[in-house]
C-alpha positions as CSV (number, residue, x, y, z in Angstrom):
1,X,3.5,-11.8,16.3
2,X,4.7,-13.9,13.2
3,X,8.1,-14.8,13.1
4,X,7.9,-15.4,9.4
5,X,10.3,-13.5,7.1
6,X,11.1,-12.9,3.9
7,X,14.0,-11.5,1.7
8,X,14.0,-10.0,-2.3
9,X,17.2,-9.5,-3.7
10,X,17.4,-6.5,-6.5
11,X,19.9,-5.8,-9.0
12,X,21.4,-2.2,-9.1
13,X,24.0,-1.1,-12.0
14,X,25.3,2.4,-12.1
15,X,22.8,3.3,-9.4
16,X,19.7,2.1,-11.4
17,X,17.3,-0.4,-9.9
18,X,16.9,-3.6,-12.5
19,X,12.6,-5.2,-12.8
20,X,12.2,-3.3,-9.6
21,X,8.2,-3.3,-10.7
22,X,8.3,-7.3,-10.2
23,X,10.1,-7.3,-7.0
24,X,8.0,-4.5,-5.7
25,X,5.0,-6.8,-6.3
26,X,6.5,-10.1,-5.3
27,X,6.6,-8.4,-1.8
28,X,3.4,-7.1,-1.8
29,X,1.7,-10.4,-2.7
30,X,3.8,-11.8,-0.3
31,X,2.6,-9.5,2.6
32,X,-0.5,-10.1,1.3
33,X,-0.8,-13.8,1.6
34,X,1.2,-14.3,5.1
35,X,0.5,-11.0,7.0
36,X,-2.6,-9.6,5.6
37,X,-1.3,-6.5,5.0
38,X,-1.6,-4.3,2.1
39,X,1.0,-1.2,2.2
40,X,2.8,1.0,0.0
41,X,6.8,0.1,0.0
42,X,7.8,2.3,-3.2
43,X,9.4,4.9,0.0
44,X,11.9,1.9,0.0
45,X,13.2,2.5,-3.5
46,X,13.8,6.3,-3.7
47,X,17.4,6.4,-3.9
48,X,20.8,4.4,-4.0
49,X,23.2,5.4,-1.5
50,X,25.8,7.4,-3.4
51,X,28.5,5.2,-2.1
52,X,26.5,2.5,-4.4
53,X,25.8,4.1,-7.5
54,X,28.8,3.0,-9.4
55,X,29.0,-0.7,-10.7
56,X,27.3,-4.1,-10.1
57,X,25.6,-3.5,-6.5
58,X,22.8,-5.8,-4.4
59,X,20.1,-4.5,-2.8
60,X,18.9,-6.8,-0.2
61,X,15.8,-6.1,1.6
62,X,14.7,-8.6,4.8
63,X,11.2,-7.9,5.5
64,X,8.2,-9.2,7.9
65,X,4.7,-8.3,9.5
66,X,6.7,-5.4,11.4
67,X,9.6,-4.4,9.6
68,X,11.9,-4.2,6.5
69,X,15.7,-3.7,6.6
70,X,17.1,-2.5,3.4
71,X,20.8,-3.1,2.6
72,X,23.4,-2.7,-0.3
73,X,26.6,-4.7,-1.2
74,X,28.9,-4.6,-4.4
75,X,28.2,-7.7,-5.8
76,X,30.5,-10.7,-7.6
77,X,29.1,-13.5,-9.4
78,X,30.2,-16.8,-8.2
79,X,32.4,-19.1,-10.7
80,X,30.2,-22.3,-11.0
81,X,31.7,-24.7,-13.4
82,X,30.3,-28.0,-12.3
83,X,26.8,-29.3,-10.6
84,X,25.9,-32.2,-8.7
85,X,22.7,-33.7,-9.1
86,X,20.4,-34.4,-5.9
87,X,17.1,-35.6,-5.1
88,X,14.7,-33.7,-3.1
89,X,11.0,-34.9,-3.3
90,X,9.9,-32.8,-0.2
91,X,11.5,-29.3,-0.5
92,X,9.4,-26.2,-1.2
93,X,10.8,-22.9,-1.6
94,X,7.4,-21.0,-3.7
95,X,8.2,-17.9,-1.5
96,X,11.2,-16.2,-0.5
97,X,11.8,-17.0,3.1
98,X,14.6,-16.1,4.7
99,X,14.8,-20.1,6.1
100,X,17.2,-21.8,3.5
101,X,17.9,-24.3,5.9
102,X,16.8,-27.0,3.4
103,X,18.9,-25.7,0.5
104,X,22.1,-25.7,3.3
105,X,21.6,-29.5,4.1
106,X,21.4,-30.4,0.4
107,X,24.7,-28.1,0.0
108,X,26.4,-30.3,2.6
109,X,26.0,-32.8,-0.1
110,X,27.4,-31.5,-3.1
111,X,31.1,-32.9,-1.9
112,X,33.9,-30.8,-4.2
113,X,31.0,-29.7,-7.1
114,X,30.5,-26.0,-7.2
115,X,26.8,-25.7,-6.9
116,X,23.5,-28.1,-6.5
117,X,20.9,-28.9,-9.4
118,X,17.8,-30.0,-7.2
119,X,15.6,-32.9,-8.3
120,X,11.6,-33.2,-7.5
121,X,10.1,-36.2,-8.1
122,X,12.3,-36.7,-11.1
123,X,12.2,-33.3,-12.6
124,X,15.0,-30.8,-12.6
125,X,13.8,-27.7,-10.7
126,X,16.4,-24.8,-9.3
127,X,20.0,-24.6,-7.6
128,X,20.1,-23.5,-4.5
129,X,20.1,-19.7,-5.2
130,X,19.0,-19.5,-9.2
131,X,16.9,-20.5,-11.7
132,X,18.2,-22.5,-14.5
133,X,18.2,-21.9,-18.3
134,X,18.9,-25.1,-20.8
135,X,20.8,-24.5,-24.1
136,X,21.2,-26.3,-27.0
137,X,21.1,-26.1,-31.1
138,X,16.9,-25.4,-30.7
139,X,17.2,-22.4,-28.5
140,X,16.5,-21.8,-24.7
141,X,14.6,-23.5,-22.3
142,X,13.6,-23.5,-18.5
143,X,12.1,-26.1,-15.9
144,X,8.7,-25.7,-15.6
145,X,9.0,-27.2,-12.4
146,X,10.8,-24.4,-11.1
147,X,11.0,-24.2,-7.0
148,X,10.6,-20.5,-7.3
149,X,9.1,-18.5,-10.3
150,X,12.2,-15.8,-10.5
151,X,11.6,-12.7,-11.5
152,X,14.7,-12.6,-14.5
153,X,12.5,-16.1,-15.3
154,X,9.4,-14.2,-15.9
155,X,11.1,-11.4,-17.5
156,X,12.6,-13.8,-19.9
157,X,9.6,-15.6,-20.4
158,X,7.4,-12.2,-21.0
159,X,10.2,-11.1,-23.8
160,X,10.5,-14.7,-25.9
161,X,14.1,-15.1,-24.9
162,X,13.6,-18.8,-23.4
163,X,10.6,-21.3,-23.1
164,X,8.8,-23.1,-20.4
165,X,8.7,-27.0,-20.9
166,X,9.0,-30.2,-18.7
167,X,12.9,-31.1,-18.0
168,X,13.4,-34.7,-16.5
169,X,16.8,-35.5,-15.1
170,X,17.3,-38.1,-18.2
171,X,16.5,-35.3,-20.8
172,X,19.6,-33.3,-19.4
173,X,22.3,-34.8,-22.5
174,X,19.8,-33.3,-24.4
175,X,21.7,-30.3,-23.7
176,X,25.1,-28.6,-24.2
177,X,24.9,-26.1,-21.3
178,X,22.8,-24.8,-18.3
179,X,22.7,-21.2,-17.3
180,X,22.4,-19.8,-13.9
181,X,20.2,-16.9,-13.6
182,X,18.5,-14.9,-11.0
183,X,17.9,-11.3,-10.2
184,X,21.5,-10.5,-10.4
185,X,22.6,-13.0,-13.4
186,X,21.2,-12.7,-16.8
187,X,22.0,-14.8,-19.5
188,X,24.6,-12.7,-21.2
189,X,26.5,-13.2,-17.7
190,X,27.4,-16.3,-18.9
191,X,27.4,-18.3,-15.4
192,X,26.6,-21.4,-16.7
193,X,28.2,-24.8,-16.7
194,X,28.9,-27.5,-19.4
195,X,26.5,-30.4,-19.7
196,X,29.5,-32.5,-19.0
197,X,30.1,-31.1,-15.7
198,X,26.5,-32.0,-14.2
199,X,27.4,-35.1,-11.9
200,X,25.4,-37.6,-10.0
201,X,26.2,-40.9,-7.6
202,X,30.1,-40.6,-6.8
203,X,30.6,-37.8,-9.1
204,X,29.9,-39.7,-12.7
205,X,29.2,-37.5,-15.3
206,X,25.3,-37.7,-16.5
207,X,26.2,-37.3,-20.0
208,X,29.2,-39.9,-20.2
209,X,27.2,-42.2,-17.9
210,X,24.2,-41.5,-19.4
């Protein structure tokens, strides 16, 4: 029996699921690839429990080849005001596994910073829980070297809100700020960090030193 388990997080606002088709597609693709299973999962999303039909709510699904467990909880944005650059050339998170051990190890190294920004082979990827979007006077850009091709990232690319480009560590000073985005967080939610507050090597600002 497979021990692999995966997770899907879906935004619910005032009882309405957001971007649901993309989440369903990812669950189906994951189940097909890892378990060789094709099944109808639409029944999981028939309704939101009454107590969670007001406000911003996180719907969480943990699933495997045998079970799918769905839960709901109110969502509060984290206060992220600093990022610590950390290198990991071996990390891989192409699918949303519940095994987040690699991220936990990296987070132990962030010190007093709020979150890590992971660098792989010299390229900017993601934080431990989000994709990123960099902003400067010419527009909004997301790295093409992501770890996970998140559903919100895909949606913003499809709408033309953001553009995908290569962003190396040395390119970070070219941008004013970086937004954290995921299924629960959009650009307008302004979970963002000034480039002045992106640090590396003993907490030196990449802007002031670079």
